[in-house]
C-alpha positions as CSV (number, residue, x, y, z in Angstrom):
1,X,9.3,-18.9,63.6
2,X,9.4,-22.1,65.7
3,X,11.7,-23.8,63.3
4,X,14.0,-20.8,63.3
5,X,14.2,-20.8,67.1
6,X,14.9,-24.5,67.1
7,X,17.7,-24.3,64.6
8,X,19.2,-21.3,66.4
9,X,19.2,-23.1,69.7
10,X,21.0,-26.1,68.2
11,X,23.6,-23.8,66.5
12,X,24.4,-22.1,69.8
13,X,24.6,-25.5,71.5
14,X,27.1,-26.8,69.0
15,X,29.4,-23.8,69.3
16,X,29.3,-23.8,73.1
17,X,29.8,-27.6,73.2
18,X,32.8,-27.4,71.0
19,X,34.3,-24.8,73.4
20,X,33.5,-27.0,76.4
21,X,34.9,-30.1,74.8
22,X,38.2,-28.3,74.0
23,X,38.4,-27.1,77.6
24,X,37.8,-30.7,78.9
25,X,40.4,-32.3,76.7
26,X,43.1,-29.7,77.4
27,X,42.4,-29.5,81.2
28,X,42.1,-33.3,81.4
29,X,45.5,-33.7,79.9
30,X,47.0,-31.0,82.0
31,X,45.5,-32.2,85.3
32,X,45.9,-35.9,84.6
33,X,42.3,-36.5,85.4
34,X,40.4,-39.3,83.5
35,X,37.0,-37.9,84.6
36,X,37.8,-34.5,83.2
37,X,39.0,-36.1,80.0
38,X,35.8,-38.2,79.8
39,X,33.8,-35.0,80.2
40,X,35.6,-33.4,77.3
41,X,35.1,-36.5,75.1
42,X,31.5,-36.7,76.1
43,X,31.1,-33.0,75.0
44,X,32.8,-33.7,71.7
45,X,30.3,-36.5,70.9
46,X,27.5,-34.4,72.1
47,X,28.5,-31.6,69.6
48,X,28.6,-34.1,66.8
49,X,25.1,-35.3,67.7
50,X,23.8,-31.7,68.0
51,X,25.2,-31.1,64.5
52,X,23.2,-34.1,63.2
53,X,20.1,-33.0,65.1
54,X,20.4,-29.5,63.4
55,X,20.5,-31.2,59.9
56,X,17.4,-33.2,60.8
57,X,15.6,-30.1,62.3
58,X,16.0,-28.4,58.9
59,X,14.7,-31.4,57.1
60,X,11.6,-32.1,59.1
61,X,10.1,-28.7,58.4
62,X,10.4,-29.2,54.6
63,X,7.5,-30.2,52.4
64,X,7.1,-33.9,51.6
65,X,9.0,-34.9,48.4
66,X,8.4,-37.5,45.7
67,X,10.9,-39.8,47.4
68,X,9.7,-39.1,51.0
69,X,6.0,-38.7,50.5
70,X,5.2,-38.8,54.3
71,X,7.8,-36.1,55.0
72,X,10.9,-36.4,57.1
73,X,9.4,-36.9,60.6
74,X,10.8,-40.4,60.8
75,X,14.4,-39.2,60.8
76,X,13.9,-37.5,64.3
77,X,13.6,-40.7,66.3
78,X,16.4,-42.3,64.3
79,X,18.8,-39.5,65.3
80,X,17.6,-39.7,68.9
81,X,18.2,-43.5,69.0
82,X,21.7,-43.0,67.5
83,X,22.4,-40.2,70.1
84,X,21.3,-42.3,73.0
85,X,23.1,-45.4,71.8
86,X,26.5,-43.6,71.4
87,X,26.1,-42.0,74.9
88,X,25.3,-45.4,76.3
89,X,28.4,-47.0,74.8
90,X,30.5,-44.0,76.0
91,X,29.3,-44.4,79.6
92,X,30.0,-48.2,79.5
93,X,33.5,-47.6,78.2
94,X,34.2,-44.9,80.8
95,X,32.9,-47.3,83.5
96,X,35.4,-50.0,82.4
97,X,38.2,-47.4,82.2
98,X,37.4,-46.2,85.8
99,X,37.3,-49.8,87.2
100,X,40.7,-50.4,85.5
101,X,42.1,-47.3,87.1
102,X,40.9,-48.4,90.6
103,X,42.5,-51.8,90.1
104,X,45.8,-50.1,89.1
105,X,45.9,-48.0,92.2
106,X,44.4,-44.8,90.9
107,X,46.3,-41.8,89.5
108,X,47.8,-38.6,90.8
109,X,46.3,-35.4,89.5
110,X,46.6,-31.6,89.8
111,X,43.5,-30.6,91.8
112,X,43.9,-26.9,91.3
113,X,43.6,-27.1,87.5
114,X,40.8,-29.6,87.7
115,X,38.8,-27.4,90.1
116,X,39.2,-24.4,87.9
117,X,37.9,-26.4,84.9
118,X,34.9,-27.8,87.0
119,X,33.8,-24.3,88.1
120,X,33.9,-22.8,84.6
121,X,32.2,-25.7,82.9
122,X,29.5,-26.1,85.5
123,X,28.5,-22.5,85.1
124,X,28.4,-22.8,81.3
125,X,26.4,-26.0,81.2
126,X,23.9,-24.7,83.8
127,X,23.4,-21.5,81.8
128,X,22.8,-23.5,78.5
129,X,20.4,-25.9,80.2
130,X,18.3,-23.0,81.6
131,X,18.3,-21.2,78.2
132,X,17.2,-24.3,76.3
133,X,14.5,-25.2,78.9
134,X,13.0,-21.7,78.6
135,X,13.2,-21.7,74.8
136,X,11.7,-25.2,74.5
137,X,8.5,-24.1,76.3
138,X,7.8,-22.2,73.1
139,X,9.4,-24.5,70.5
140,X,8.4,-27.9,72.1
141,X,11.1,-29.7,70.1
142,X,12.2,-33.3,70.9
143,X,15.6,-32.5,69.5
144,X,16.0,-29.4,71.7
145,X,14.7,-31.4,74.7
146,X,17.3,-34.1,74.2
147,X,20.0,-31.5,73.8
148,X,18.8,-29.8,77.0
149,X,19.1,-33.1,78.8
150,X,22.7,-33.4,77.5
151,X,23.5,-30.0,79.1
152,X,21.8,-31.1,82.4
153,X,23.9,-34.3,82.3
154,X,27.1,-32.2,81.7
155,X,26.2,-29.8,84.5
156,X,25.7,-32.7,86.9
157,X,29.0,-34.3,85.8
158,X,31.1,-31.2,86.3
159,X,29.2,-30.2,89.5
160,X,30.0,-33.6,91.0
161,X,33.6,-33.3,89.8
162,X,33.9,-29.9,91.5
163,X,32.6,-31.2,94.8
164,X,34.8,-34.3,94.7
165,X,37.9,-32.5,93.7
166,X,37.3,-29.9,96.4
167,X,37.1,-32.7,99.0
168,X,40.1,-34.5,97.7
169,X,42.1,-31.3,97.6
170,X,41.4,-30.8,101.3
171,X,42.2,-34.5,102.0
172,X,45.8,-33.9,100.7
173,X,46.6,-32.1,103.9
174,X,45.2,-34.8,106.2
175,X,46.1,-38.4,107.2
176,X,43.9,-39.6,104.4
177,X,46.1,-38.2,101.7
178,X,47.0,-41.8,100.5
179,X,43.4,-42.1,99.3
180,X,43.4,-39.2,96.9
181,X,44.8,-41.1,93.9
182,X,41.6,-43.2,93.9
183,X,39.3,-40.2,93.9
184,X,39.3,-39.6,90.2
185,X,38.6,-43.2,89.1
186,X,36.0,-43.7,91.9
187,X,34.2,-40.6,90.9
188,X,34.2,-41.6,87.2
189,X,32.7,-45.0,88.2
190,X,29.9,-43.4,90.2
191,X,29.1,-40.8,87.5
192,X,28.8,-43.3,84.6
193,X,26.5,-45.5,86.7
194,X,24.3,-42.5,87.6
195,X,24.2,-41.3,84.0
196,X,23.2,-44.6,82.4
197,X,19.4,-44.1,82.9
198,X,19.5,-40.9,80.7
199,X,20.7,-42.5,77.4
200,X,18.6,-45.6,78.2
201,X,15.5,-43.3,78.4
202,X,16.4,-41.6,75.2
203,X,16.8,-44.9,73.3
204,X,13.6,-46.3,74.8
205,X,11.5,-43.2,73.7
206,X,13.1,-43.3,70.3
207,X,12.3,-47.0,69.8
208,X,8.7,-46.4,70.6
209,X,8.5,-44.0,67.6
210,X,10.6,-46.2,65.4
211,X,8.4,-49.2,65.9
212,X,5.3,-47.0,65.6
213,X,3.9,-48.0,69.0
214,X,0.5,-46.3,69.4
215,X,0.5,-43.4,71.9
216,X,-2.2,-44.4,74.5
217,X,-3.2,-40.8,75.2
218,X,-3.8,-40.0,71.5
219,X,-5.6,-43.3,71.0
220,X,-8.0,-42.3,73.8
221,X,-8.5,-38.9,72.3
222,X,-9.6,-40.4,69.0
223,X,-12.1,-42.8,70.6
224,X,-13.5,-39.9,72.6
225,X,-13.8,-37.7,69.5
226,X,-15.6,-40.5,67.7
227,X,-18.3,-40.7,70.4
228,X,-20.6,-37.9,69.0
229,X,-20.0,-39.2,65.4
230,X,-21.3,-42.6,66.4
231,X,-24.6,-41.1,67.5
232,X,-25.4,-40.1,63.9
233,X,-28.1,-42.1,62.2
234,X,-26.6,-44.5,59.7
235,X,-23.1,-44.7,61.3
236,X,-22.6,-48.3,62.3
237,X,-19.0,-48.7,63.4
238,X,-15.4,-47.5,62.9
239,X,-11.8,-48.6,63.2
240,X,-8.9,-46.2,64.1
241,X,-5.1,-46.4,63.9
242,X,-2.7,-44.0,65.5
243,X,1.1,-43.7,65.5
244,X,3.8,-41.2,66.3
245,X,7.1,-40.7,64.5
246,X,9.2,-37.9,65.9
247,X,7.1,-34.7,66.0
248,X,4.6,-36.2,63.5
249,X,1.4,-38.0,64.3
250,X,-0.5,-40.3,62.0
251,X,-4.3,-40.7,62.6
252,X,-6.3,-43.0,60.3
253,X,-10.1,-43.5,60.9
254,X,-12.4,-45.7,58.8
255,X,-16.1,-45.2,59.4
256,X,-18.6,-47.8,58.3
257,X,-22.1,-46.5,57.4
258,X,-25.3,-48.1,56.3
259,X,-25.9,-48.2,52.5
260,X,-28.6,-45.6,52.8
261,X,-26.5,-43.2,55.0
262,X,-28.2,-39.8,54.9
263,X,-25.7,-37.3,53.4
264,X,-27.9,-34.3,52.4
265,X,-25.0,-31.9,51.7
266,X,-22.8,-34.5,49.9
267,X,-19.1,-34.1,50.4
268,X,-19.5,-31.0,52.6
269,X,-21.4,-33.1,55.1
270,X,-18.5,-35.6,55.3
271,X,-16.0,-32.8,55.7
272,X,-18.2,-31.5,58.5
273,X,-17.8,-34.8,60.3
274,X,-14.0,-34.7,59.8
275,X,-14.0,-31.2,61.2
276,X,-15.9,-32.3,64.3
277,X,-13.3,-35.1,64.9
278,X,-10.3,-32.7,64.4
279,X,-11.7,-30.2,66.9
280,X,-11.6,-32.8,69.7
281,X,-8.0,-33.8,69.0
282,X,-5.2,-31.8,70.7
283,X,-2.5,-32.4,68.0
284,X,-1.7,-29.3,65.9
285,X,-2.7,-29.8,62.2
286,X,0.8,-29.1,61.0
287,X,2.1,-32.0,63.0
288,X,-0.6,-34.4,62.0
289,X,-1.2,-36.7,59.0
290,X,-5.0,-37.1,59.3
291,X,-7.2,-39.4,57.3
292,X,-11.0,-40.1,57.7
293,X,-12.5,-42.6,55.2
294,X,-16.2,-43.5,54.8
295,X,-17.5,-46.8,53.4
296,X,-20.6,-49.0,53.5
297,X,-18.6,-52.2,53.0
298,X,-16.7,-53.6,55.9
299,X,-14.2,-55.2,53.6
300,X,-12.5,-51.8,53.1
301,X,-11.7,-51.2,56.8
């Protein structure tokens, strides 16, 4: 059910994003606004990334295969890193374009058309962000969360465009009318600088998963869960390794026992110890690759 909701959210996002991107490109060309055109191109790339995210969302819920024996969880941070990197490059290019526009004296644009676009798209983007935020409370998907951030970014962009275009439209009837050609390029410069932290954050989180940096919270949970186990007679020490890749978590624990470790119920006793550890870890079993090994020889840890 969760996977179905996730995929449906991404499908709806793709369709709406394509519509918004078409509006941005058309209205950008009609109004002569670089910032509106940037908004349309931004939405086009976002739609492509949402399509890729949908493909990955379908793959990560599949069973492991002979080729991918640990499943497809590792694809999720790769897509997130690609998404963030492309958005980062787009912001950088738009910033250079805006600076060039300021150096060239700005450009004239039709504020009426630009304002109409900004009103419509701000409402659409805000509605999509609210919808995905509400849905992701149940789904808890990294892909939907990233897509939601994209809609929040788009809403902020077009909301800022609306305010700036409204002010510039009123300035045309004042003694400051000579400044209005600079409004579009100046606005685009500010927007790109403000948006830079978002793709940087996406890439940073994705890289943590790609490089399998141990989540500190999960590492602490494992050590806490091992506390009662270490009180058992015959349990000498342990080592643990944790990692996160997309929505998947990998937990590996090696327990060193004495050679005469009391195991009255055989394998059932060992499974009981595993169960006690799992109960104290908050990660859902379907999202966790969990291994507990026992040995009386430290060479094997």
